[in-house]
N, C-alpha and C positions, 0 to 999 in steps of 0.2 A: 860371118853371120851375127845377126842381132841377138843379144842375150837378155831373156825376159825372166826375171826371178818371181817366183810364186810363193808368198809368205804364208807358211802354213804351219799348223800343229800336228795335223793328221794327213799324210800323205795319199790314204785311201779315202778321204773324205770325198764324197760325190762331186762338189763344187771344184775342189782342188783338182781331181782328174779331169775336170771338164775344160778347165783352163788350161791344165798342161797340154791336152790334145787340141784346144783351140791356137795355143801358141806356135804348135807344130805345122797346123793348117796354114798358117801364115808365113811358113818358111824362117821361123825365127827358133831360137834354140832356148828350151825351157829348162829351168833349174829350179827345183824345190829348195826353198831355204827356210829352215828352222830358227827363228830369232833367238830362242833359248840356248842355241849353240854359238851365237854371235860373240867376238873377242873383239876389242878394240886395242891397239897400240898406239900410245901417243909419244912421238919421240921429236925428232926433226921433221918427221912426217906422220902423218895419221893413217893407220892401215885398218880397214874393217874386213874382218873374215869370218865365214860360217861354214864349218865343216870342210876347210879348204879352199871354199871360193870366197874370191876378192870381190865385195860387195860394191866396190867402186868401179869394177868392169861391167856391172850391168848397165844395159841402156834403159830398161824399163823394170819396174816391180809392181806386181798385182797384189794387194794385201787380202788375203782369205780369212787369216785368223793369226793376231798377236800373240794370243796365249794369255792365260792369268798366272797370277803368282803375287808375291809380295810387292808393295808398292815400288820398291826401290828397282826391281827387276823389270816391270812393265813400263815404267818411267825410262828406264836406259832403252829398251826396245824401241820405244816411241822416239826418243832422242836420236838414235841410229838412223831410223827412217827419215827424220827431218834433216840430218846431216847429209845423206847421200841424196836426199831431194836438193838441198841447197847447192850440192857439190855436181849437181847436173842430171842426175837419174830421173827419169820420168816414175813417180810414184801414184798409184792408182788403187784405192783412193788415198787422197793426201792423209797424212798423219793428223792435221788440225779438223779435217772433216770427219774422220773416223772418233776423235775424242769429241768433237760436238755432238755426235750422234751417240756415243756410249754413255754420255753424261745427261741422263734424264732432266735433271734440273736446269742445265744450262739450254739444252735443246727445246724443253717448254719454253723458256725465255726468249730465244731466237724465234720460235713458231709465233708466239704471242706479239712479238714486234711487228711481224709481217700479217698480223690478222688472221692467221689460219685458224681454224676451228677446233681448239683443243678443249678437253673436259676442264671443269673447274679444278684448281690446283693449289694446295697449300704447303710451305714447307716450314716446319715447326720444331723449335728446339727445347721446348718444355712440356711436361705431361699435361698441366691444366689446359693450354692452348690446344693441343692434340686432341684431347677429349672433347672440348668446345667444337672442333673442327668436325670431328667423326660425327657427332650429335647433329650439327648443321647440315652435314652432307646426307645424314641418314643411311646411305649406302655407300661405301668408300674402299678404296683400295690403298693398302700401304705397299709401296714399290721399293726394291732396293734401286738407289741412284745408278748404280752401275750393274744392274742385274741383266740376265739374258734368259732365253728359251723358256720366260713364264716362272722361273725358278725363284722362291723367297717370297712371292707376292701373297699379302694377308688381305682378306676381305673382311669386314665388319660391317654390319646391317642392324641396324636398330639396337645397338650397343650388345650385338651378338657376333662371335667369330663363326664365319662361314668357311668350311673346309672345301677344296677343290671339286669334292663329290657331291656339295651341296649339305653336307651333314653339320649339325651344330657342335661347336668345340665349347666346352663348358667353362675353360680358363676366362678367368676375370679379364674383361678388355684393358682395365687400368693396369693390371699386372703385367700384361702383353705389352701395352704402350712403354711402360717404364722400362722393362727389360730391352726393348728394340732401341729406346733413347739411350739407355746404358752403353749398348754394344755400338750405336752407331754416332751418338751425338747429335742426330737431327732426324727428322722424318719428312718423306716425300709422300704426301697424302693426295690423292687424286679421286674425284668423284665417279663412282660405277656406273656406266652408261648403260642401262635395261637395253637389251638386244634379242635377237632371235638364237642365241646359241652359237653363234659365229661372228669372225671377223675377216677382214679383207686384207689380204697382203698383194700389193701392187708392185711390181720391179720396173724401175725406171734406168736407163741407160741414156748419158749424154743427152739430157732433156726429152728424152722421149719415153712414153709408156710402151714397154714391150709386151706385158700381159699381167693379168691378175688371177688370183685364185680365193675362193673362199675357204677359211680354215674353220672347220665345224668341231665343237667340242665333243668329246666320246659323251654318251648316254649319260644324263643326269650329272655332267660336270660343268663348269663354267670358264675354264681355261682351255683356249684352243689350239694353242701352240702345235705344231705338227710333232714336235719333240716330246710333247706330253700327251700323245695319243690320238690327237686332232686329225681330222681326214680332210682330204682337199677335193674341191670340185672347181670346174671352170667359173669364172666371174667375168662379166662384162660391164665394165664402169660407165656411169652416166659421164656426160661432159664435166660437171662439177667435180666429181670424184677423180676425173684424170686431172683438172687443173690442180686441185689440192695435193696430189701425189707429186706433179711435176714441180709445183712451187715448193714443197716441203723439201723434196731432194736438195733443190737448187738452194734453199735457205741454209741447208746443213754444210753445204759445199761439196757434196759428193757426185763423182761421176756415176756411180751405178750404186742404187740404194733399194732396201725393200723397204716400203712404205706401209705402217699398218693403219688401218681405217676401222671404223665401227659405226654401223647403221643404228643410230638411235631412233626414237619413235617419232622425231620431227626432223632431224637431220643427219647427215653424215659428221663424224667426229675424227679428228685426227689423233691416233694413240702415239705414236713414236715412229722413229725412222732409224732402220738398221743399216750401219755404213759397212758393215763385212756378212751381207745376207747370202743365204743357202740359194743356189738356182734349182735346187732339185724338184721342189713341188711345182714350179713353173713349167719345168720340161716335163714332168710326168702328167701334168694335165693338159698341156697345150703343145707338147712338143718343140717348144721354143727353148733354146739353149742361151742362156744370158752371156755365157763365155764367149760365145761367137760376136755378140754386139760388143763387149767389153774390148775385145782384140780388134775390132774394127775401129774404135775410139784410139786405140793405143796406135795402130797401124797410121791413122790419119795425122797423130800428133808427130810422128816420127817422120813424116814427109815434109813437116814445116821447116 
């Protein structure tokens, strides 16, 4: 029986469980793998094990979550994925595509090269130019380059810090910018797109849009991530929005992706692509299970 590893940090995560069940439905053997438990022995041979599972024996691996941690440990986990991929294991999504998506700076570069509609973005390494950029944008977001779930985003509008609940923070913008630069060494600044208090999460698998939802921010807030209290509703994309979503996933190189769009005053903009997205929102809104589509792709590849 073919063995499919499901790379997770939390085995009770909705998407992890959905993938586990989808693997069983395809008559494959599912194994939860936590990369934080992985050890490698390099001798006359190279052995990869995770909690007594030999990773070289996996026929495929689906990456739900690599996990966070110090740069050395995260880099090691991606190296392991790349190595088992090089040795013949089908890894979905590929380590390269996940890294492309996770790095907001590099993904913005890739999107711009493909003429996808992204907000104006500046990457700055000194306080003076950061303040000039914020003044030029008037309403802007400072985002963590490797952030997730809307955590760590700072909004600055007309030289005032705007909290997630739209209240004003009295801290001086210059001091905040300097503190952020001292901590990170660079800033990723993106123009804030005025909107209706919601964004769109489109789910793409194997070059096809399988469903989309609106994510609406809680009352009086501007961050709409479901993990931050946002609500979901069904969304039917326009032809243009479908094309943007599919092209964005392809540009990142991912088999499956959560593509985040926002409807501005005049056009839809592409915010980012998630290479390890949750499928819970699409399932709850549409009864569409992305895990089944992902397993269809894997089964198709294994038959080649």
